C-alpha angles and dihedrals in degrees: 000000000000091000090051092050092052090050092054091048090055092047093049092048091052092050092048091050091051093049093049092047093049091048090060095055125092110268126232120233123256088259090064098250137079116297115268115260123220109246098195090100131056099225118143094263094046102048111133112249095234101055100061104116093010115141090237096046095119095048094044095051091044092054091045091055089052092049093242096120132017139196129241129266091259088062094253131119099201094216093185095055116111117251117236120222090249092050091051090052090053090052094047094047092051095042095051100033097244112167109149113104132194135200112278133189108191111151093225098046113079129186092248096052116112090233098046096102094045091051088051090050093047090050091050091049088053099225097116136034136188130249129274090258092063096257132120096199091213095178095052116103115261110241129220093254092046090052089050092054092047094050093044089056094044092050092042091231120177105260096165093103136040122232118199114269122211097216119122090220098047089124089066093059110104118252088233091059104030097096092045092052088048092050093049092046090050089051089052090241096124138024138182134253125279090259091062097255131120099201095207096191095050113113118243119235130220094266092051091047090053092051093048093049091043090055091046091054097043099092099016120135110206121226112243105184148359123207128187120225093239130025089207139009136183122218136177118236109278094019125115138202135181117224120196130223126218116213122202133243097033091223097048110151096227116037096164113137136176130212131214138174116213089214115028089179087072102033135354129207132202130216087265096055095259107154122200123192112228108169138355115281142068132287139159126242114203130192118203128191118228090219108071097344095261113175143198127181139207123198110222118204114193119200129190 
């Protein structure tokens, strides 16, 4: 009996040791494999399998860490895939903090489309427009010259003049994009191919998009606040007054703002903050920054 008791003690101890050891090991998911890892960040454990050694590795992982781009469910990034116009809008909106949308009426952008809101935001930010036929063509690849125009507008580069470009195919760059390409080249944002060409109508891929956006963000100073000169004003019908907006910091990279009156029947406002009293009543004039959607409001009281 004593021998039997000792045997059971040894068996129980072995079982307990096995249970404790197993409890300390990483557990598999219910599906039988390792748990899925979020790929929206570029941390060491979440790096997509197909960007290791890629020429844009640093920019891709940096943008992933900031939540501007993300990988796919199969843990790849597909750096050589072309970027659709809608996808580029999503990247730009996230990178530059654009959030204000406006009403849009493109025939190929419907309210239920996954990109609808980003197209509305891009349109409000003013860096992209549709085609003459009333379409946006959101699923078409964004070309190199289109990307140049978009970034020139986002960065508020001076596109009023053309500076000589060294590309052998400069004559194939559209007149509508030539100054933007020139401005970006002058800012060392873009370059040509080893054969001396620019290939303006070539689509950009995901790696190229990451590099372009990374360069655009490199020296950018975000806007933190906008403040109107007066929180409230009173005007007589027919009278006008300009109110000024203060943007902080003073050296913010993007100081673009938009103005709106919530009741133009009482008072209107121009893009320069020029308010005109139309009819007795009260309304609110709001200024909104393009960068980050910061706002400030002024209550306008109109008297007879």
